[in-house]
C-alpha positions in Angstrom: -78.7 -4.8 77.4 -77.5 -1.5 78.6 -74.1 0.1 78.5 -73.4 -0.9 82.0 -74.2 -4.5 81.2 -71.9 -4.5 78.3 -69.1 -2.9 80.3 -69.5 -5.6 83.0 -69.5 -8.3 80.3 -66.4 -6.7 78.7 -64.6 -6.5 82.2 -65.6 -10.1 82.9 -64.2 -11.3 79.7 -61.0 -9.3 80.3 -60.7 -10.9 83.7 -61.3 -14.4 82.3 -58.8 -13.9 79.7 -56.3 -12.6 82.3 -56.9 -15.8 84.4 -56.4 -17.9 81.2 -53.1 -16.2 80.4 -51.9 -16.6 83.9 -52.9 -20.2 84.0 -51.1 -20.9 80.7 -48.1 -19.0 81.9 -48.0 -21.1 84.9 -48.2 -24.3 82.9 -45.5 -23.1 80.5 -43.3 -22.1 83.5 -43.8 -25.7 85.0 -43.1 -27.4 81.6 -39.9 -25.3 81.2 -38.7 -26.2 84.7 -39.5 -29.9 84.1 -37.5 -29.7 80.8 -34.5 -28.0 82.6 -34.6 -30.5 85.3 -34.5 -33.4 82.7 -31.6 -31.8 81.0 -29.7 -31.6 84.2 -30.4 -35.2 85.1 -29.3 -36.4 81.7 -26.2 -34.3 81.9 -25.5 -35.9 85.3 -26.3 -39.5 84.0 -24.0 -38.8 81.1 -21.1 -37.6 83.4 -21.6 -40.7 85.6 -21.4 -42.9 82.6 -18.2 -41.4 81.4 -16.7 -41.3 84.9 -17.4 -45.1 85.4 -17.0 -46.4 81.9 -13.6 -47.7 82.4 -14.4 -49.7 85.5 -14.3 -53.1 83.7 -11.0 -52.4 82.0 -9.4 -51.0 85.2 -10.7 -54.1 87.2 -8.9 -56.3 84.6 -5.8 -54.2 84.9 -5.7 -54.6 88.7 -5.1 -58.3 88.2 -2.0 -57.5 86.1 -0.9 -55.0 88.8 -1.2 -57.7 91.6 1.0 -60.1 89.5 3.5 -57.4 88.7 3.8 -56.4 92.4 4.2 -60.1 93.4 7.0 -60.4 90.8 8.7 -57.2 92.1 8.5 -58.7 95.6 10.5 -61.7 94.5 12.8 -60.1 91.9 13.4 -56.6 93.3 14.2 -55.5 89.7 14.8 -51.7 89.2 13.3 -51.7 85.8 10.2 -53.5 87.0 10.1 -50.9 89.9 10.0 -48.0 87.3 7.4 -49.8 85.2 5.1 -50.4 88.3 5.6 -46.7 89.2 4.4 -45.6 85.8 1.5 -48.1 85.8 0.3 -46.8 89.1 0.6 -43.2 87.9 -1.6 -43.8 84.8 -4.2 -45.6 87.0 -4.3 -42.7 89.5 -4.8 -40.3 86.6 -7.9 -42.3 85.8 -9.1 -41.8 89.4 -7.9 -45.1 90.9 -7.0 -44.8 94.6 -5.9 -47.7 96.9 -8.0 -48.2 99.9 -6.1 -47.7 103.1 -7.0 -50.4 105.6 -4.1 -51.5 108.0 -4.9 -50.4 111.5 -8.3 -49.3 110.7 -11.6 -50.7 111.9 -13.3 -53.2 109.5 -15.6 -51.5 107.0 -17.8 -53.9 105.1 -18.2 -51.4 102.3 -14.6 -51.3 101.4 -13.3 -54.7 102.9 -13.8 -58.4 102.8 -12.9 -60.3 106.0 -11.2 -63.5 105.0 -9.9 -64.5 108.4 -10.4 -63.6 112.0 -7.4 -63.9 114.3 -6.8 -63.2 118.0 -5.7 -59.8 118.8 -6.0 -56.8 121.3 -8.7 -55.0 119.5 -11.9 -56.0 118.0 -12.5 -55.6 114.3 -9.1 -54.0 113.5 -7.5 -54.8 110.3 -4.1 -56.5 110.9 -3.2 -57.8 107.5 -4.0 -57.4 103.8 -4.1 -60.4 101.6 -5.3 -58.3 98.5 -5.4 -54.6 98.1 -8.8 -52.8 97.6 -9.4 -49.9 95.2 -11.7 -47.1 94.7 -12.5 -45.6 91.3 -13.4 -42.0 92.0 -15.7 -42.6 95.0 -16.9 -46.1 94.2 -15.4 -49.2 95.6 -14.6 -51.3 92.6 -12.6 -54.0 94.5 -12.9 -54.5 98.3 -9.6 -55.3 100.2 -9.2 -58.8 101.4 -8.1 -58.6 105.0 -7.5 -60.3 108.3 -9.1 -58.7 111.3 -8.3 -59.1 115.0 -10.9 -60.3 117.5 -10.4 -59.9 121.3 -11.5 -63.2 122.8 -11.3 -62.6 126.6 
C-alpha cells in the first residue's frame, strides 16, 4: 500500500467518523427534544390536575349554595345575605363563574333544556330553574333552563 492509499484510507476513516459523530449528535438532539417535550407535557398535566382537583368539592358546595339562596329568597335576612356574599366570593376566588343564560341562545355545552314553552324566538333561554357554573373554563354543572319555541 502506498502513501496515497493510506492517505485515502485515513481520509475515509475521518469522513466516516465525522458522519458517525453527526448521526450521534442528531440522535442526542432528538432524545433531548423528546425529553423536554415530556417535561412540558407532565408540567401541563400537573397544572390541569391542580386546577381541577377541587371540582368534586365545589360541586357539592353548589348544592349548599342553592339551598342558602332559596332560604334567602324566603327570609330576606341581612346576615344570610352577607354570608352568601362571602361564600360566593370564596368560590369565585377558586375560579367558579356562574353561566349567564337568560336571553341567550340555547347552548347544549352549558345548558340542559328542561322545558320548551311557546315564545317569539326559537331556542332562546327564557327561564333558569337551576344555575349553571364553570370552574376555570370547564362547565361543572350545566344550567337547567326553559327555552322558547316559535310554533307558527
